[in-house]
N, C-alpha and C positions, 0 to 999 in steps of 0.2 A: 154761169148764173151768179147773181149777186143777191144774197138774202140778208136783209137788215131787219132788226127788230129792237123794240124797247125792252127794258128789264121786266116789264109786266108779263111777258111771255114766260121767261125762265123762272120767275119768282112766284108764279101762280101755284097755289098749294091745293092738295087734295084733302080729304076728310081726316087724314092722319098727320097733316102738316108737312108732308113730303113735297118738295118743290118739283115743278115740271123739269127744270134743269137744262143745261146746255147739252148734256149727253143725249137726252131724248130728242132735242132739236136736231142734233147731228145725225142721229140714227134715222129720223124721219126724212131729212134731206137726202141722205144716202139711199134710202129705200125708194124715194119718189122723185129722184132728180130728173127723170125723163118726162115728167108731167109738164104741161104748160103752166104759166104763172098763175092763172085763175084757179086751176085745179089744185096746184100746190097750196095756195092760200086756203082753199076749201078743206084740204086734208089737215093742215095745221090747225085751223079753227075747230074742226070736228074733233081732233085728238085732244085739243085743249079743253073743250067742253066735256068730253068723255072723262078725261083725267080729273078735272075739278068737280064734276057732278053739278055744275052750274051753267046757266046760259049767259050770265053776266059776270064779267071779271071784276075783282076787287080793285085792281089797279088798271091804268091805261095799258092797252096792248096794241102796238102798232107794228104791222108787218109790211115789208116792201120786198117784192121779188122783181128782179130784172133779169131777163134772159135774152141773150144775143140771138138774132136770126141771121142765117147765112144765105147767100145766093150762090148757087153752084156756078153761075156764069162768071163770077169773080174769082173762082178758085180753079186753077188748072187741073187739079186732081178730081174735081167734082165732088159729089156726095160721098164717094168712097173714102175720102180722107176723114170724114166725120164718122162714118160707120165703123172704121177700124180702131178708133181711139177709145181708150179706157176713160171712164169718168175721171175728171180732175179731182185730186184729193181735196178734202175739206180743209179750209184754213180758218182758224178762229182767232179773232182779235177782240180783246176786251179792254175797254177804257173806263176808268173811273173819273168822274168829274167832281 
C-alpha cells in the first residue's frame, strides 16, 4: 500500500489546538491496512471529521491510497504466500519544500 497525503491532514487541529499528527495517521494505517482503498479513505475522512469537530477542513486535505492487487496465477505459491506474511512496516518520509 502507498498512502500519500498533504500536510492539511496532519496539521488539522481540534478545539484545543492539538494537531491530528503523523502518529495518529500511522496508527490508523496500521489498524486498517486490510481495508480496500475506498474504505481506508472513508475511515481517514471520518476520523479527521470526528477529531476536528468540523465537516470542512481549514486547509486543503488530499489523500491518495494505492493498493497492489495480486493474481494467484502469477505466483507459484498462490494465495498462501500472501496469507502467511505479516503486514509490512510503516515507512514515513517527510519532505519540506
